PAVEX-751079 format. One line per 10 residues: number of its first residue (from 1); their letters; for each residue x, y, z of N, C-alpha, C, O. Coordinates in steps of 0.001 Angstrom, whole numbers, padded with zeros to 6 digits. Example, Ala and Ser with C-alpha at 12.3 -4.5 7.8 and 13.67 -1.06 7.14 Angstrom:
BEGIN
1 = as = 013190 -005690 007800 012300 -004500 007800 013200 -003300 007800 014236 -003319 008465; 012850 -002250 007080 013670 -001060 007140 012900 000030 007870 013409 001138 008039
END
This chain:
BEGIN
1 = xxxxxxxxxx = 090502 092128 139923 089627 091109 139339 089420 091403 137865 089176 092549 137488; 089517 090362 137015 089389 090556 135588 087978 090920 135167 087003 090592 135843; 087888 091614 134021 086602 092023 133465 086275 091200 132235 087149 090556 131656; 085010 091224 131840 084581 090625 130586 084681 091710 129514 084026 092749 129601; 085511 091450 128504 085774 092445 127473 085421 091869 126107 085807 090747 125778; 084693 092638 125324 084442 092309 123923 085241 093263 123061 085152 094479 123230; 086020 092724 122142 086773 093521 121178 086091 093387 119831 085982 092281 119301; 085630 094492 119268 085024 094496 117941 086110 094733 116910 086682 095822 116846; 086402 093716 116096 087414 093832 115056 088596 092925 115296 089274 093031 116318; 088848 092020 114341 089943 091055 114470 091027 091322 113442 091489 090408 112760
11 = xxxxxxxxxx = 091434 092593 113335 092657 092912 112621 093823 092844 113593 093659 092397 114729; 094988 093279 113163 096165 093150 114017 096026 093979 115286 096526 093570 116334; 095363 095129 115225 095180 095941 116429 094221 095260 117394 094548 095084 118568; 093038 094872 116914 092071 094235 117793 092580 092948 118399 092357 092691 119582; 093265 092128 117608 093783 090859 118111 094898 091064 119127 094974 090339 120119; 095758 092039 118890 096846 092297 119845 096294 092848 121151 096766 092490 122230; 095295 093717 121055 094622 094205 122261 094020 093036 123031 094195 092930 124245; 093312 092163 122326 092676 091021 122986 093710 090126 123657 093504 089676 124784; 094809 089868 122981 095856 089002 123548 096444 089607 124812 096673 088902 125794; 096687 090907 124790 097261 091565 125968 096274 091560 127130 096668 091344 128276
21 = xxxxxxxxxx = 095012 091792 126848 094014 091781 127920 093886 090389 128530 093732 090256 129744; 093948 089359 127703 093900 087994 128237 095121 087697 129100 095008 087035 130132; 096274 088182 128685 097492 087984 129469 097385 088634 130847 098001 088180 131811; 096595 089703 130921 096443 090419 132193 095226 089947 132994 094837 090591 133968; 094634 088838 132591 093617 088217 133409 092185 088557 133086 091287 088204 133851; 091937 089237 131969 090573 089567 131588 089998 088467 130691 090741 087784 129986; 088697 088303 130723 088000 087357 129847 087605 088097 128574 086798 089026 128617; 088175 087685 127440 088055 088464 126203 087427 087628 125098 087782 086466 124900; 086491 088236 124384 085940 087672 123159 086101 088703 122046 085788 089880 122227; 086591 088252 120899 086733 089121 119734 085579 088832 118777 085244 087675 118525
31 = xxxxxxxxxx = 084978 089897 118249 083836 089761 117339 084244 090247 115950 084623 091405 115771; 084163 089355 114979 084481 089720 113601 084044 088586 112687 084516 087462 112856; 083161 088834 111726 082738 087772 110817 083806 087350 109821 083720 086263 109250; 084804 088184 109605 085879 087896 108627 087216 088268 109248 087786 089296 108881; 087739 087469 110178 088954 087847 110911 090163 088048 110002 090411 087273 109077; 090903 089109 110295 092201 089388 109666 092129 089486 108148 093082 089113 107463; 091034 089973 107618 090893 090091 106173 090844 091546 105704 090612 091803 104523; 091055 092481 106597 091008 093882 106214 092383 094464 105981 093176 093903 105225; 092671 095574 106617 093943 096267 106426 095127 095378 106752 096145 095430 106062; 095013 094562 107788 096123 093705 108188 096476 092700 107108 097632 092289 107001
41 = xxxxxxxxxx = 095498 092297 106305 095741 091349 105223 096611 091974 104141 097405 091285 103502; 096461 093276 103937 097228 093967 102908 098549 094524 103414 099447 094795 102618; 098682 094700 104725 099815 095448 105278 101161 094801 104962 101303 093579 105011; 102137 095633 104640 103494 095147 104383 104222 094790 105669 105176 094013 105641; 103790 095343 106791 104394 094978 108074 105655 095730 108427 106478 095228 109193; 105826 096927 107884 107031 097713 108203 106972 098240 109626 105943 098743 110077; 108081 098119 110317 108247 098703 111655 109228 099853 111494 110411 099737 111812; 108705 100968 110992 109561 102053 110491 109134 103413 111011 108656 104237 110232; 109290 103674 112298 108848 104973 112819 109611 106154 112218 109013 107196 111951; 110908 106010 112004 111681 107124 111462 111456 107307 109970 111389 108438 109486
51 = xxxxxxxxxx = 111339 106215 109241 111114 106312 107803 109733 106868 107483 109541 107472 106427; 108769 106672 108379 107386 107102 108144 107099 108528 108604 106181 109168 108091; 107876 109033 109567 107530 110307 110179 107658 111455 109180 108480 111416 108265; 106823 112480 109379 106914 113669 108533 106734 114893 109408 106488 114771 110607; 106854 116071 108819 106812 117321 109567 105519 117420 110369 104436 117125 109865; 105652 117839 111624 104507 117999 112488 104009 116709 113103 102947 116694 113726; 104765 115607 112939 104322 114315 113449 105214 113811 114584 105552 112629 114645; 105582 114712 115467 106466 114331 116563 105857 113231 117427 106560 112320 117864; 104548 113316 117673 103903 112290 118488 103879 110945 117777 103993 109902 118421; 103732 110959 116456 103775 109703 115701 105127 109028 115884 105197 107814 116078
61 = xxxxxxxxxx = 106196 109806 115823 107533 109246 116012 107712 108733 117433 108241 107641 117640; 107277 109511 118406 107414 109083 119810 106670 107777 120060 107213 106846 120655; 105446 107716 119608 104651 106512 119802 105245 105335 119029 105279 104208 119524; 105708 105608 117819 106277 104545 117002 107528 103948 117610 107708 102730 117591; 108392 104789 118148 109613 104286 118776 109288 103476 120027 109919 102453 120291; 108296 103940 120800 107905 103204 122002 107327 101837 121632 107587 100848 122317; 106546 101777 120555 105950 100510 120149 106981 099591 119515 106936 098376 119712; 107908 100159 118758 108976 099345 118168 109741 098583 119241 110130 097434 119030; 109957 099214 120386 110683 098564 121480 109912 097378 122051 110508 096507 122684; 108593 097331 121837 107774 096229 122351 107705 095048 121389 107314 093950 121786
71 = xxxxxxxxxx = 108078 095258 120142 107897 094229 119131 108755 092979 119341 108255 091882 119094; 110015 093073 119783 110787 091829 119969 110119 090850 120930 110080 089651 120653; 109592 091336 122052 108924 090446 122999 107646 089868 122400 107362 088683 122575; 106872 090696 121694 105638 090204 121097 105936 089141 120039 105299 088088 120020; 106898 089413 119163 107237 088450 118115 107718 087134 118708 107359 086063 118219; 108529 087209 119760 109029 085988 120398 107884 085212 121042 107842 083984 120965; 106968 085920 121668 105844 085259 122327 104940 084563 121312 104383 083502 121597; 104795 085160 120127 103931 084589 119102 104650 083577 118221 104013 082826 117482; 105980 083558 118301 106742 082646 117463 106800 083060 116008 106834 082203 115125; 106812 084375 115735 106908 084872 114363 108252 085560 114165 108858 086063 115111
81 = xxxxxxxxxx = 108701 085570 112918 109991 086182 112602 109898 087702 112675 108920 088302 112230; 110922 088304 113237 111070 089762 113262 112363 090091 112533 113451 089774 113013; 112242 090724 111383 113419 091131 110610 113845 092506 111119 113114 093484 110962; 115025 092577 111726 115436 093801 112430 116778 094318 111932 117630 094712 112728; 116966 094318 110610 118249 094766 110065 118165 096107 109354 118990 096421 108496; 117154 096898 109720 117119 098278 109255 116294 098510 108008 115861 097579 107329; 116091 099798 107731 115419 100252 106513 116423 101035 105677 117074 101955 106173; 116542 100667 104416 117432 101376 103504 116611 102371 102699 115750 101979 101912; 116878 103667 102898 116252 104711 102095 117104 104956 100861 118325 105069 100972; 116485 105042 099682 117255 105240 098455 116562 106253 097558 115339 106394 097582
91 = xxxxxxxxxx = 117362 106952 096768 116859 107871 095768 117405 107498 094411 118618 107375 094241; 116522 107314 093437 116942 106853 092119 117780 107900 091391 118791 107564 090775; 117368 109164 091456 118130 110220 090789 118372 111360 091772 117996 111273 092941; 118996 112420 091294 119395 113517 092183 118186 114142 092871 118253 114480 094053; 117083 114298 092143 115885 114846 092760 115329 113934 093837 114844 114408 094864; 115394 112627 093612 114911 111668 094605 115789 111659 095850 115291 111477 096960; 117091 111855 095670 117998 111893 096826 117674 113072 097725 117887 113009 098936; 117161 114145 097143 116753 115271 097976 115652 114850 098952 115598 115348 100076; 114788 113949 098532 113770 113426 099442 114422 112643 100582 114014 112760 101738; 115429 111851 100249 116162 111111 101284 116818 112083 102258 116748 111893 103472
101 = xxxxxxxxxx = 117448 113114 101731 118129 114092 102581 117149 114801 103509 117466 115052 104672; 115960 115123 103000 114947 115760 103846 114530 114829 104974 114364 115265 106114; 114360 113544 104662 113947 112596 105688 115025 112435 106755 114722 112393 107947; 116278 112344 106326 117393 112213 107272 117499 113455 108155 117711 113342 109362; 117352 114637 107559 117428 115876 108333 116291 115953 109344 116492 116399 110473; 115097 115520 108944 113950 115538 109848 114180 114601 111023 113938 114973 112171; 114641 113400 110748 114918 112434 111813 116000 112964 112744 115910 112803 113961; 117018 113592 112178 118115 114133 112987 117625 115231 113923 118111 115347 115048; 116665 116038 113467 116126 117100 114321 115410 116531 115540 115250 117212 116553; 114986 115292 115434 114342 114628 116570 115330 113782 117362 114931 112997 118222
111 = xxxxxxxxxx = 116633 113943 117069 117652 113275 117856 117956 111853 117468 118491 111096 118278; 117624 111459 116228 117873 110088 115785 118753 110144 114539 118281 110474 113451; 120012 109827 114704 120983 109969 113633 120760 108939 112533 120419 107786 112800; 120958 109373 111298 120952 108495 110129 121971 109058 109155 121888 110221 108761; 122920 108241 108772 124030 108718 107939 123683 108591 106462 123223 107542 106010; 123908 109675 105710 123722 109629 104271 124780 108730 103637 125924 108690 104091; 124396 108015 102594 125273 107060 101933 125472 107445 100473 124563 107972 099832; 126656 107183 099957 126906 107350 098528 126230 106220 097758 125751 105246 098340; 126203 106371 096450 125632 105322 095615 126352 103999 095823 125713 102950 095901; 127683 104038 095913 128455 102805 096108 128146 102176 097467 128058 100953 097576
121 = xxxxxxxxxx = 127982 102996 098496 127694 102471 099829 126304 101847 099874 126099 100838 100549; 125353 102435 099165 124017 101864 099095 124065 100479 098456 123445 099540 098955; 124797 100353 097357 124874 099071 096661 125643 098037 097471 125434 096837 097294; 126515 098476 098344 127217 097528 099211 126238 096844 100165 126413 095675 100510; 125207 097578 100590 124181 096977 101441 123253 096068 100640 122859 095004 101118; 122907 096478 099437 121978 095710 098603 122521 095684 097170 122187 096557 096370; 123356 094688 096841 124016 094668 095526 123062 094585 094339 123437 094978 093234; 121841 094088 094531 120903 093961 093413 120140 095246 093111 119376 095302 092148; 120342 096268 093921 119718 097553 093627 120234 098119 092313 121369 097856 091914; 119398 098892 091651 119863 099664 090505 120901 100681 090981 121055 100911 092180
131 = xxxxxxxxxx = 121599 101276 090039 122593 102286 090401 121863 103570 090806 121546 104413 089967; 121606 103697 092097 120882 104846 092618 121826 106008 092852 123046 105856 092798; 121244 107174 093114 122061 108365 093319 122540 108508 094759 123419 109326 095032; 121979 107728 095689 122390 107808 097086 121291 107308 097995 120231 106881 097538; 121563 107367 099311 120558 106874 100243 120986 107036 101686 121867 107839 101994; 120370 106283 102562 120676 106309 104000 120148 105025 104616 119197 104428 104112; 120781 104597 105728 120332 103411 106446 119798 103811 107807 120496 104450 108594; 118549 103430 108084 117951 103615 109405 118065 102278 110129 117259 101373 109911; 119074 102161 110991 119497 100841 111474 118523 100218 112474 118514 098995 112614; 117716 100995 113164 116900 100464 114251 115576 099891 113784 114806 099395 114607
141 = xxxxxxxxxx = 115282 099941 112488 113954 099563 112009 113918 098119 111526 114947 097447 111460; 112715 097650 111190 112568 096277 110752 111217 096033 110130 110558 096960 109658; 110798 094753 110132 109501 094393 109572 109054 093043 110117 109864 092243 110587; 107744 092808 110044 107153 091513 110368 106147 091181 109278 105708 092055 108530; 105792 089919 109200 104735 089486 108296 103410 089626 109042 103099 088821 109920; 102633 090649 108690 101398 090921 109427 100418 089757 109337 099680 089497 110288; 100402 089059 108212 099504 087909 108094 099922 086800 109066 099069 086164 109686; 101211 086574 109195 101685 085555 110133 101390 085957 111572 101039 085111 112395; 101532 087243 111879 101220 087726 113225 099747 087489 113540 099405 086996 114615; 098877 087845 112591 097440 087649 112832 097102 086172 112975 096283 085804 113818
151 = xxxxxxxxxx = 097721 085320 112161 097459 083886 112263 097852 083367 113640 097129 082568 114234; 099004 083824 114151 099442 083398 115476 098489 083899 116554 098180 083168 117495; 098024 085132 116426 097093 085679 117412 095750 084963 117369 095121 084761 118408; 095309 084581 116182 094025 083884 116063 094054 082514 116728 093009 081967 117081; 095242 081965 116897 095362 080701 117624 095302 080901 119133 095208 079936 119891; 095359 082169 119565 095431 082454 121002 094163 083086 121562 093911 082993 122763; 093367 083723 120720 092194 084444 121216 090939 083939 120517 090980 083653 119320; 089825 083824 121234 088580 083357 120614 087925 084455 119779 087824 085604 120209; 087479 084078 118573 086800 085019 117683 085442 084441 117316 085336 083276 116931; 084405 085262 117439 083049 084859 117078 082496 085855 116069 083022 086958 115920
161 = xxxxxxxxxx = 081430 085458 115376 080884 086287 114306 079948 087373 114808 079811 088415 114168; 079300 087143 115948 078336 088118 116459 078621 088424 117920 079148 087584 118648; 078273 089613 118336 078536 090082 119692 077649 089347 120695 076424 089399 120585; 078252 088661 121675 077426 087969 122668 076681 088913 123596 075715 088501 124238; 077103 090167 123683 076359 091172 124426 076431 091077 125931 075534 091560 126622; 077483 090461 126460 077554 090306 127915 078824 090915 128503 079290 090478 129555; 079389 091923 127831 080670 092475 128257 080515 093598 129273 079530 094337 129272; 081522 093703 130144 081636 094880 131005 082201 096063 130224 081823 097213 130447; 083125 095752 129294 083801 096765 128486 083803 096305 127041 084012 095125 126761; 083570 097236 126119 083703 096957 124690 084824 097821 124127 084880 099024 124382
171 = xxxxxxxxxx = 085713 097200 123361 086782 097911 122663 086466 097888 121178 086355 096815 120585; 086318 099065 120568 085995 099176 119148 087298 099311 118363 087997 100319 118461; 087608 098276 117583 088841 098251 116792 088500 097853 115369 089072 096904 114832; 087571 098569 114755 087026 098195 113453 087614 099027 112312 086913 099334 111348; 088887 099390 112413 089552 100043 111290 088991 101406 110971 088788 102237 111856; 088743 101627 109685 088341 102956 109223 086841 103138 109111 086383 104205 108702; 086064 102123 109465 084608 102282 109478 084125 101974 110880 083822 100828 111211; 084059 102998 111690 083614 102823 113067 082092 102831 113127 081446 103456 112286; 081509 102144 114113 080073 102239 114322 079698 103620 114836 080553 104355 115329; 078448 103968 114725 077958 105210 115325 078031 105105 116845 077850 104016 117391
181 = xxxxxxxxxx = 078290 106205 117534 078331 107582 117045 079734 108087 116694 079977 109293 116718; 080665 107172 116368 082061 107553 116117 082442 107477 114647 083598 107711 114296; 081488 107153 113784 081819 106897 112379 082559 108059 111729 083430 107850 110885; 082213 109285 112120 082798 110461 111468 084260 110693 111845 084923 111527 111229; 084771 109983 112828 086118 110245 113324 087214 109679 112425 088361 110122 112493; 086871 108701 111581 087871 108017 110766 087367 107913 109332 086190 107642 109090; 088277 108132 108386 087936 107993 106971 088899 106998 106317 089982 106742 106844; 088509 106446 105182 089356 105503 104475 090237 106183 103444 089767 107027 102681; 091522 105816 103417 092463 106278 102396 092990 105026 101692 093732 104240 102281; 092606 104851 100445 092911 103611 099740 094411 103430 099496 095115 104368 099123
191 = xxxxxxxxxx = 094875 102209 099716 096239 101825 099382 096229 100521 098614 095533 099580 098995; 097005 100454 097521 097145 099238 096729 098532 098646 096974 099525 099370 097033; 098585 097333 097116 099815 096627 097462 099961 095413 096559 098978 094738 096253; 101187 095137 096135 101483 093966 095310 102348 092994 096092 103139 093392 096948; 102188 091711 095785 103067 090677 096322 103668 089907 095154 102959 089429 094268; 105008 089797 095179 105742 089093 094143 106655 088069 094805 106947 088166 095997; 107101 087090 094028 108122 086162 094531 109333 086264 093625 109234 086112 092407; 110495 086528 094249 111722 086797 093516 112836 085856 093958 112927 085486 095129; 113690 085472 092993 114900 084717 093331 115975 085631 093908 116951 085152 094485; 115804 086938 093757 116792 087913 094243 116096 089005 095042 116097 090162 094621
201 = xxxxxxxxxx = 115504 088668 096182 114814 089692 096975 115807 090532 097770 116939 090100 097986; 115409 091718 098207 116280 092480 099109 116396 091770 100450 115548 090953 100810; 117449 092091 101179 117656 091472 102493 117004 092272 103609 116867 091777 104728; 116606 093491 103320 115968 094378 104296 114934 095230 103576 114860 095227 102347; 114142 095955 104344 113172 096864 103739 113893 097955 102954 114821 098587 103457; 113460 098162 101735 113981 099240 100882 112833 100208 100625 111802 099835 100064; 113023 101441 101040 112043 102497 100792 112728 103547 099954 113843 103970 100260; 112061 103969 098896 112740 104947 098052 111795 105764 097209 110572 105660 097301; 112410 106575 096390 111705 107407 095430 112325 107143 094064 113547 107080 093923; 111472 106991 093070 111921 106775 091699 111192 107750 090800 110002 107591 090529
211 = xxxxxxxxxx = 111910 108760 090341 111265 109802 089553 110177 110518 090324 109174 110943 089750; 110377 110653 091645 109422 111320 092505 108318 110412 093024 107531 110830 093873; 108241 109185 092536 107208 108242 092966 107702 107456 094179 108718 106768 094084; 107006 107541 095321 107433 106771 096489 107068 105305 096339 106027 104972 095772; 107926 104432 096846 107670 102997 096764 108455 102301 097866 109486 102805 098312; 107970 101143 098306 108747 100338 099243 108723 098886 098811 107781 098426 098165; 109786 098167 099183 109909 096738 098947 110238 096091 100291 111252 096410 100913; 109377 095185 100728 109552 094545 102033 109711 093044 101815 108780 092397 101336; 110879 092466 102158 111100 091044 101899 110486 090148 102962 110352 090532 104124; 110113 088938 102534 109687 087876 103425 110708 086735 103342 111553 086704 102447
221 = xxxxxxxxxx = 110613 085812 104281 111610 084741 104368 111563 083796 103173 112575 083169 102862; 110427 083672 102494 110271 082694 101412 110518 083272 100030 110146 082658 099031; 111142 084445 099954 111387 085090 098675 110285 086026 098225 110410 086688 097195; 109208 086086 098990 108148 087030 098662 108622 088453 098922 109352 088707 099880; 108204 089370 098072 108497 090794 098238 107179 091550 098167 106444 091435 097186; 106883 092319 099201 105674 093138 099223 106037 094523 098689 106959 095166 099190; 105318 094968 097687 105586 096246 097029 104386 097159 097251 103249 096782 096969; 104642 098341 097751 103530 099262 097974 104049 100685 098055 105229 100956 097828; 103175 101546 098371 101732 101412 098258 101219 102727 097719 101778 103787 098000; 100149 102654 096941 099513 103876 096486 098741 104512 097645 098546 103888 098688
231 = xxxxxxxxxx = 098309 105745 097453 097541 106439 098478 096552 107361 097794 096933 108251 097034; 095266 107137 098074 094233 107904 097382 093035 108130 098293 092463 107182 098831; 092664 109388 098459 091433 109728 099158 090252 109418 098239 090237 109831 097080; 089271 108694 098757 088150 108308 097914 086974 107912 098796 087125 107654 099991; 085794 107870 098174 084600 107464 098911 084097 106103 098466 083229 105526 099121; 084624 105576 097364 084174 104287 096832 084875 103137 097543 085860 103364 098245; 084392 101911 097379 085088 100755 097942 086512 100644 097405 086783 101028 096267; 087409 100123 098217 088808 099993 097825 088960 098860 096820 088631 097712 097118; 089459 099183 095627 089683 098184 094586 091060 098401 093976 091598 099508 094007; 091621 097337 093423 092894 097433 092711 092633 098094 091359 091680 097741 090664
241 = xxxxxxxxxx = 093482 099053 090992 093342 099739 089709 094543 099454 088824 095648 099225 089318; 094325 099468 087513 095423 099249 086571 096495 100322 086737 097690 100032 086686; 096052 101573 086939 097027 102652 087103 097875 102483 088343 099078 102742 088320; 097246 102046 089436 097998 101835 090668 099033 100741 090524 100173 100897 090961; 098642 099628 089909 099588 098526 089699 100731 098981 088805 101892 098677 089082; 100422 099696 087748 101454 100164 086825 102456 101067 087531 103663 100910 087347; 101973 102014 088339 102879 102932 089039 103781 102173 090005 104980 102444 090079; 103214 101227 090741 104016 100481 091701 105076 099637 091004 106235 099627 091420; 104687 098933 089952 105654 098082 089258 106752 098915 088600 107920 098528 088628; 106392 100042 088015 107396 100868 087352 108409 101416 088351 109614 101374 088105
251 = xxxxxxxxxx = 107917 101933 089485 108832 102492 090489 109675 101401 091129 110874 101587 091339; 109057 100257 091443 109800 099183 092098 110841 098589 091169 111964 098324 091596; 110493 098374 089905 111439 097789 088961 112621 098726 088692 113747 098268 088494; 112363 100038 088687 113470 100977 088480 114509 100847 089586 115709 100941 089329; 114049 100632 090815 114990 100481 091932 115540 099063 092026 116682 098871 092443; 114752 098079 091648 115151 096673 091829 114890 095918 090519 113855 095265 090386; 115808 095998 089556 115575 095404 088226 115281 093911 088248 114639 093410 087325; 115727 093181 089271 115477 091737 089339 113985 091411 089407 113595 090268 089170; 113149 092396 089726 111714 092141 089764 111152 091816 088385 110036 091305 088289; 111892 092095 087317 111460 091694 085980 111209 090193 085906 110344 089739 085159
261 = xxxxxxxxxx = 111972 089422 086688 111879 087960 086640 110978 087399 087751 110825 086183 087870; 110389 088278 088556 109586 087829 089700 108198 087381 089256 107668 087848 088248; 107624 086465 090032 106237 086064 089821 105319 087050 090532 105538 087378 091698; 104303 087517 089838 103296 088374 090452 102254 087485 091118 101502 086785 090440; 102211 087515 092442 101354 086621 093207 099987 087215 093507 098984 086502 093507; 099943 088516 093763 098696 089077 094305 098722 090592 094210 099770 091220 094359; 097566 091165 093962 097366 092614 094066 096180 092830 094999 095124 092220 094831; 096365 093699 095978 095369 093879 097032 095133 095367 097254 096055 096176 097153; 093906 095711 097553 093573 097097 097927 092766 097086 099215 091830 096303 099372; 093138 097955 100121 092400 098151 101358 092452 099641 101710 093247 100389 101141
271 = xxxxxxxxxx = 091608 100064 102643 091593 101450 103095 092379 101593 104383 092164 100845 105337; 093281 102545 104409 093947 102907 105661 092976 103735 106503 092248 104570 105965; 092959 103513 107808 092037 104279 108662 092673 105573 109155 093512 105546 110056; 092285 106693 108578 092917 107977 108878 092001 108858 109722 090785 108877 109535; 092614 109584 110653 091886 110562 111461 092220 111977 110983 093104 112166 110146; 091514 112954 111516 091701 114332 111072 093095 114857 111389 093620 115681 110640; 093713 114397 112490 095030 114915 112856 096143 113894 112671 097273 114128 113097; 095836 112760 112039 096869 111776 111748 097288 110904 112908 098208 110098 112765; 096648 111038 114041 096968 110236 115223 095833 109258 115513 094671 109569 115252; 096154 108084 116046 095099 107105 116326 094197 107519 117478 094450 108501 118175
281 = xxxxxxxxxx = 093142 106741 117652 092165 106929 118721 092298 105751 119674 091874 104641 119354; 092881 105986 120841 093113 104898 121794 092713 105389 123178 093437 106162 123806; 091547 104931 123652 091115 105341 124969 089617 105559 125029 088880 104986 124227; 089148 106380 125965 087710 106566 126193 086992 107109 124962 087498 107984 124259; 085805 106569 124723 085038 106920 123535 084045 108045 123766 083446 108549 122816; 083864 108450 125036 082797 109376 125359 081517 108675 125736 080562 109323 126164; 081473 107351 125588 080331 106528 125987 080810 105569 127059 081810 104875 126869; 080117 105523 128171 080519 104657 129275 080648 103206 128819 079781 102676 128123; 081747 102580 129224 081944 101165 128932 082468 100857 127559 082589 099684 127203; 082794 101888 126751 083299 101671 125401 084613 102414 125214 084705 103612 125483
291 = xxxxxxxxxx = 085627 101693 124753 086925 102272 124408 087140 102161 122903 086589 101274 122251; 087943 103069 122361 088308 103014 120950 089766 102587 120809 090613 102941 121629; 090040 101825 119760 091415 101465 119383 091422 101419 117863 091398 100343 117266; 091457 102592 117240 091223 102689 115803 091967 103895 115234 092622 104643 115960; 091849 104066 113909 092397 105252 113256 093909 105287 113181 094497 106361 113303; 094564 104143 112981 096030 104083 113017 096693 104448 111689 097921 104509 111621; 095933 104685 110658 096408 105109 109337 097503 104172 108823 097240 102987 108618; 098735 104679 108606 099807 103833 108064 100509 103012 109136 101405 102230 108818; 100124 103173 110402 100959 102677 111498 100322 101552 112301 100745 101290 113427; 099312 100879 111749 098610 099875 112525 099492 098741 113002 099425 098362 114171
301 = xxxxxxxxxx = 100327 098182 112115 101207 097089 112515 102225 097582 113533 102409 096961 114579; 102878 098680 113237 103884 099225 114144 103306 099489 115530 103921 099128 116533; 102128 100115 115598 101581 100569 116882 100727 099529 117597 100206 099810 118676; 100570 098340 117029 099693 097344 117654 100094 097016 119090 099223 097054 119960; 101360 096695 119399 101664 096347 120793 101526 097512 121759 101118 097312 122903; 101858 098733 121323 101677 099883 122206 100195 100145 122434 099784 100441 123556; 099394 100040 121387 097953 100216 121538 097390 099229 122550 096576 099595 123398; 097827 097973 122459 097368 096954 123395 097730 097325 124826 096909 097193 125733; 098953 097786 125024 099388 098178 126368 098597 099381 126875 098235 099436 128050; 098326 100350 125987 097580 101544 126407 096150 101192 126802 095628 101719 127784
311 = xxxxxxxxxx = 095518 100305 126041 094147 099897 126383 094133 099160 127720 093297 099438 128580; 095067 098214 127890 095111 097446 129135 095453 098341 130325 094868 098192 131398; 096382 099258 130146 096746 100175 131230 095562 101054 131620 095344 101337 132798; 094798 101483 130606 093642 102330 130913 092613 101566 131743 092047 102113 132689; 092375 100317 131395 091414 099531 132170 091869 099341 133607 091045 099255 134518; 093178 099276 133810 093699 099016 135150 093885 100276 135990 093756 100237 137213; 094192 101408 135322 094543 102600 136096 093855 103873 135629 093932 104898 136306; 093183 103826 134481 092545 105029 133963 093462 105933 133177 093017 106966 132675; 094745 105577 133049 095697 106433 132346 095382 106475 130857 094967 105474 130272; 095583 107644 130246 095379 107838 128811 096517 108713 128292 096867 109712 128919
321 = xxxxxxxxxx = 097095 108341 127148 098090 109206 126499 097330 110334 125804 096518 110061 124920; 097569 111595 126180 096792 112699 125593 096858 112761 124082 095896 113189 123445; 097975 112342 123486 098125 112450 122035 097138 111574 121287 096761 111891 120159; 096711 110467 121902 095813 109543 121213 094439 109450 121880 093613 108629 121482; 094194 110272 122873 092912 110265 123579 091795 110624 122587 091796 111734 122054; 090853 109726 122331 089791 110022 121353 088978 111257 121683 088390 111861 120786; 088930 111647 122944 088106 112788 123334 088579 114096 122737 087845 115085 122740; 089818 114111 122217 090302 115345 121576 089513 115668 120311 089464 116825 119893; 088894 114654 119696 088152 114851 118453 086647 114685 118617 085897 114837 117652; 086208 114381 119809 084787 114137 120029 084013 115430 120216 084508 116379 120824
331 = xxxxxxxxxx = 082808 115461 119695 081926 116595 119941 081506 116577 121405 081269 115500 121951; 081406 117737 122060 081019 117773 123474 079721 117037 123771 079551 116486 124859; 078801 117025 122803 077503 116396 123048 077624 114897 123260 076763 114288 123896; 078692 114293 122728 078831 112848 122843 079010 112412 124282 078702 111273 124632; 079502 113304 125114 079696 112941 126518 078401 112502 127177 078420 111773 128169; 077261 112949 126621 075994 112555 127202 075298 111431 126464 074134 111142 126740; 076001 110773 125506 075393 109694 124741 075100 108499 125630 075802 108285 126618; 074084 107718 125304 073779 106524 126094 074855 105474 125917 075617 105514 124952; 074918 104544 126838 075920 103483 126812 075485 102393 125842 075043 101316 126243; 075622 102700 124553 075268 101743 123512 076397 101646 122527 077193 102575 122389
341 = xxxxxxxxxx = 076473 100522 121837 077451 100352 120776 076888 099419 119730 075847 098793 119931; 077588 099330 118607 077079 098598 117464 078146 097630 117010 079289 098031 116793; 077802 096371 116863 078745 095355 116403 079009 095530 114914 078218 096171 114223; 080117 094967 114400 080359 095035 112965 079230 094366 112193 078635 093396 112662; 078938 094894 110999 077925 094269 110155 078377 092871 109782 079550 092663 109472; 077470 091915 109806 077851 090529 109588 078338 090267 108176 079024 089273 107941; 077998 091142 107221 078375 090890 105832 079657 091598 105452 080053 091525 104289; 080328 092281 106366 081453 093129 106010 082529 093014 107065 082258 093200 108251; 083759 092707 106647 084854 092601 107600 085150 093956 108186 085240 094925 107432; 085310 094086 109514 085491 095396 110133 086630 096181 109535 086449 097342 109168
351 = xxxxxx = 087826 095569 109423 088954 096335 108896 088752 096687 107439 089149 097767 107002; 088133 095780 106668 087973 096032 105252 087094 097236 105004 087108 097797 103908; 086326 097644 106004 085492 098814 105837 086316 100093 105972 085756 101188 106000; 087647 099961 106056 088486 101141 106024 089811 100879 106672 089897 100904 107900; 090875 100623 105894 092177 100348 106489 093247 100318 105440 093061 100763 104308; 094414 099763 105858 095562 099829 104979 095701 098606 104102 096633 098522 103302
END
């Protein structure tokens, strides 16, 4: 028998969770005064588990690959485009290529082959690239337009501004600013992102290093190119900075000179929701009747369908993936907390209070 579920937060994670729960027969209401205006609004939408993984992040790669496999069905169900022609890693100079080589070696150690490419081979994939020193193609990766995904989900799930207070289960998916008593579990890491429109966009996601500066270019179907992203630990509200825009444009233009002629459409800043160990919080909160689905850091778009499946599976069977079980970071005293929760503040979008 289905349950009454309230999901706090209408970013891509909260909306995907709500959609999956509705598909499985639960009555779901999403609470958010500003739907899809937080991290999901800024997200480039990369589905790049191998390109994103770093040392000590084996679980991130495992979870990312499992979620990537769920994206084709989700995209088809929502009627959104899924660009699945790989991620091209590039290095502008010899020092930058060393970063590419490290990434390829790391991926290979986890059993996922990626072949290093010469400068000529890189340009064969993307002729408008600058003359780089080399690169690699991660063929299994792709991207989606996170804004389009959220728009499609908003047509499928009901969203209200205030919590009706009649749920059997509450799922907290409020990005990097969680309500008490979980607020301390997630912090905001600011990221700045640019959107441009180009007559010569890349055909696939290009991730690279230019003079040691990391940058990515993610194409959209209409010629838009998403360029990102800076990363800064801070306590202030997320704002676009002149320095951040300058660094992104300089690194992106070095790799893709055609951006000189592109229209600058938008500059956006949001906080990525980061946890102490870099893994999300998906499962029991330590408070009866409340689950967490938060703290996805750079991987919110990628992990949205897996997060939805994990939340729904937990409601049906009690199963929890130990790597993302929130109880690993909870203080023992929380186990005795009363069954209370706090809705998002009406004046602040849940994701915008800390996300990507």
